[in-house]
N, C-alpha and C positions, 0 to 999 in steps of 0.2 A: 742352529738352535741358539736362542738368546738366553740371558741369565734368568729370564722370567718364564721360560718354557721347561717343563719337567719331562724327562724321558719316563716311560712307563714304570720302570723299577723305582725311580725316585718318588713317584706318586704313592706307591705302596709304603715307602719310608715316611713320607709326609703324613699319610693316614695313620701310621703307627705312632708317630710323634704327637699327632692331634689326640689320639686315644689316650695316651699317657698324660699329656698336658691337661686334658679336660676330665680326666678320671673316668673314662668310659670303660666298662668292663668287657665289652665285646668288640670284635673286629668291625671296622666300618665297612659297610657294603658299597665299596667304591664303584663297581660296575653298575649297580642299581641306581646310585646317585647320578652317575654320568649319563645313564639312559634317561633318567628323569629330566636332567638339564637339556639334553638333546631334544626330547619330545616337546618340552615347553618352549625352547628356543625356536623350534620349527613351527609349532602350532600357535604360539602366542607372539612372542618377541624375545630377542636375545636377552635384554635386560630383565625379563621376567624369570629367567632360569635360576639365578642365585636366590632371588626372593622366594621362588617356589620351593627350592631345596630347603631353605631355612624354615619356611612355613610347614613343610612336611615333617621336618625334624622336630619342630615344636609340637605338632599334633601327635607324632609318635611318642614323644616323651610324656606328654600329658595322658596318653592312653596307657602308659606303663613302660614303654620303651623296649618291649620284646622284639625279636626279629619279625614276628607276625604283625606287631603294631607298626613297625617300620614299613613293611610290605603293604599293609592296608592304607597307610597314609600316602605312600608313593603311588599306589594304584588309583587312589582317589584323585590326586593331582593330575596324573596322566590322563584319566578319563575326562577331567575338566578341560585339559589342554586340547585333547583330541576333538572335543566338540566346540571349541572356542571359535566364535565368529563375530568378533566385535569390530 
């Protein structure tokens, strides 16, 4: 493991630190975001994964930021990636 690779338990710690740093009231849906990144990386391209996660977060925040808003944004991006044939 390199110094830029996180073991699973450290990822949870990083997510908690992000939540505090950014003033987010809820737990971050780590598994949901990782699944989104995987689906986009496989369906579109690896560099599209972080961009897509960011865009989904923006959309969820603009919609209100509830867990349902997050799920809806992620589902939308996942559907787009599944049908991507560019």
